[in-house]
C-alpha positions in Angstrom: -21.3 48.1 -8.6 -23.5 51.0 -9.4 -26.9 49.0 -9.2 -26.1 47.7 -5.6 -27.8 50.7 -4.0 -31.0 50.3 -6.1 -30.8 46.7 -5.4 -30.4 47.5 -1.5 -33.3 50.0 -1.8 -35.6 47.1 -4.1 -34.6 44.6 -1.2 -35.6 47.1 1.5 -39.0 48.1 -0.4 -39.8 44.6 -0.5 -38.9 43.5 3.0 -41.2 46.1 3.8 -44.2 45.1 2.0 -43.7 41.3 2.4 -42.3 39.0 4.8 -38.5 39.5 5.2 -38.0 35.6 5.7 -39.6 35.6 2.2 -37.6 38.5 0.7 -34.4 36.4 1.9 -35.1 33.2 0.7 -36.2 34.9 -2.9 -32.8 36.5 -2.6 -30.9 33.3 -2.2 -32.8 31.6 -4.8 -32.3 34.4 -7.3 -28.1 34.0 -6.3 -28.1 30.7 -6.9 -30.3 30.6 -10.2 -27.5 33.0 -11.6 -24.4 30.8 -10.4 -26.0 27.9 -12.2 -26.8 29.8 -15.3 -23.1 30.9 -15.3 -21.9 27.3 -14.8 -23.9 26.3 -17.6 -21.9 28.3 -20.2 -19.4 26.0 -22.0 -16.7 28.6 -22.0 -16.6 28.4 -18.3 -15.2 24.9 -18.1 -12.8 25.5 -20.8 -11.0 28.1 -18.8 -7.4 27.1 -18.4 -4.6 28.3 -16.2 -1.4 29.5 -18.4 1.9 29.9 -17.0 3.4 33.0 -15.6 4.6 35.7 -18.1 8.3 36.8 -18.8 8.2 40.3 -18.0 11.2 40.9 -20.4 10.2 38.5 -23.4 6.7 37.4 -23.1 5.4 34.2 -23.6 5.9 34.2 -27.4 9.5 35.9 -27.2 8.7 39.4 -28.6 10.0 42.2 -26.3 7.4 43.4 -23.7 7.6 47.2 -23.2 5.9 49.1 -20.1 
């Protein structure tokens, strides 16, 4: 979250120097590339949904303390 203002600043400076449409297309391409690269990681495909945790005993039968 701390990098967002720097990203806004960089985008604004680039839009000032270059065409706004070109900057928006470059940002969109960057977002697509990062999303696709995240999906290429094998561990992302192995994420499985687990059942709900029993708050009294936990899933493994041990006592849960809060």
